[in-house]
C-alpha positions in Angstrom: -17.7 11.5 -53.9 -15.9 11.3 -50.5 -17.4 9.3 -47.6 -18.6 11.5 -44.8 -18.4 10.1 -41.3 -18.5 11.2 -37.6 -15.1 12.5 -36.6 -12.8 10.6 -34.3 -10.1 12.2 -32.3 -7.5 11.1 -34.8 -9.3 13.1 -37.5 -9.1 16.4 -35.7 -5.4 17.1 -36.3 -6.2 17.7 -40.0 -8.8 20.3 -39.1 -6.8 22.1 -36.3 -6.5 25.8 -37.1 -7.3 25.3 -40.8 -9.1 28.3 -42.5 -12.9 28.3 -42.2 -14.1 28.3 -45.9 -17.2 30.2 -44.7 -15.0 33.1 -43.6 -15.3 32.8 -39.9 -12.8 31.8 -37.3 -10.9 28.5 -37.4 -11.1 26.1 -34.5 -8.4 24.6 -32.4 -8.0 20.8 -31.8 -9.3 21.3 -28.2 -12.4 23.2 -29.4 -13.1 20.5 -32.0 -12.7 17.8 -29.4 -15.1 19.7 -27.0 -17.7 19.9 -29.8 -17.3 16.2 -30.5 -18.3 15.4 -26.9 -21.4 17.6 -26.8 -24.6 15.8 -27.7 -26.1 18.8 -29.6 -23.0 19.1 -31.9 -21.9 17.0 -34.8 -18.3 17.0 -36.2 -18.2 15.3 -39.5 -15.2 14.6 -41.8 -14.7 13.7 -45.4 -11.1 12.9 -46.0 -9.1 16.0 -44.8 -12.2 18.2 -44.9 -14.6 18.8 -42.0 -17.8 20.5 -40.8 -19.2 21.4 -37.4 -22.9 21.6 -36.9 -25.0 22.6 -33.9 -28.5 21.1 -33.6 -31.1 23.0 -31.6 -33.3 19.9 -31.3 -36.4 18.5 -32.7 -38.4 21.1 -34.7 -35.6 23.6 -34.3 -32.8 24.5 -36.7 -29.2 23.3 -37.2 -26.4 25.8 -37.6 -23.2 25.2 -39.5 -20.3 26.9 -37.6 -17.2 25.7 -39.5 -16.4 24.2 -42.8 -12.8 23.2 -43.6 -11.3 21.9 -46.8 -12.7 21.3 -50.3 -15.3 18.6 -50.0 -18.1 21.2 -49.7 -20.9 19.2 -51.5 -20.2 16.0 -49.6 -19.9 17.9 -46.2 -23.2 19.7 -46.9 -25.0 16.4 -47.6 -23.6 15.0 -44.4 -24.7 18.0 -42.4 -28.2 17.7 -43.9 -28.4 14.0 -43.1 -27.2 14.7 -39.5 -29.7 17.5 -39.2 -32.6 15.3 -40.3 -31.6 12.6 -37.8 -31.6 15.3 -35.1 -35.1 16.3 -36.2 -34.4 19.9 -37.2 -36.4 21.6 -39.9 -33.7 23.9 -41.4 -30.0 24.7 -41.6 -28.5 28.1 -41.3 -25.1 29.6 -41.5 -23.2 32.8 -42.0 -20.7 33.2 -44.8 -18.5 36.0 -46.1 -19.6 37.5 -49.4 -16.3 36.4 -50.9 -16.4 32.8 -49.6 -15.3 30.2 -52.1 -18.0 28.0 -50.8 -20.9 30.2 -51.9 -21.4 28.6 -55.4 -21.6 25.2 -53.8 -23.9 26.4 -51.1 -26.3 28.0 -53.6 -26.3 24.9 -55.9 -27.1 22.8 -52.8 -30.2 24.9 -52.2 -29.0 27.4 -49.6 -30.5 30.9 -50.1 -29.5 34.3 -48.8 -32.0 35.3 -46.2 -30.3 38.5 -44.9 -27.1 40.3 -44.1 -25.3 40.6 -40.8 -23.2 43.8 -40.4 -19.8 43.4 -38.7 -20.4 39.6 -38.1 -16.7 38.7 -38.7 -15.4 41.9 -37.1 -15.5 45.6 -37.9 -16.4 46.2 -41.6 -16.6 42.4 -42.2 -20.3 41.6 -42.8 -21.7 38.1 -43.4 -24.5 36.7 -45.6 -27.1 34.8 -43.6 -28.0 31.7 -45.6 -30.6 29.0 -44.8 -32.1 25.9 -46.3 -35.4 24.3 -45.4 -35.0 20.5 -45.0 
């Protein structure tokens, strides 16, 4: 188990441009820094791994935008804890059907709730997953 914590600027270099294990785009240092400063976003790290979550607010949902690295289970637990503190009632995300994170997502209780055609670009659909908190 790796400790999950709020990212600091020094943590962002390890995440800069790294592949998004969900299948989406990677984020630059400057984008990650911007997310860190916004009150509705959480950027969490676990060693060299990281996750970006957007919280809609109390009673709304949280949305995972980026997951980098291999500490998937620890990052998901951190995202869920952050979402509960924000008062959201569920977490959603989009992942490629061939994402290496899918087994960890499913074992953590995330369920496929639909498909999104061309989400990652032409002929690159996504699975829409959610978990009720």
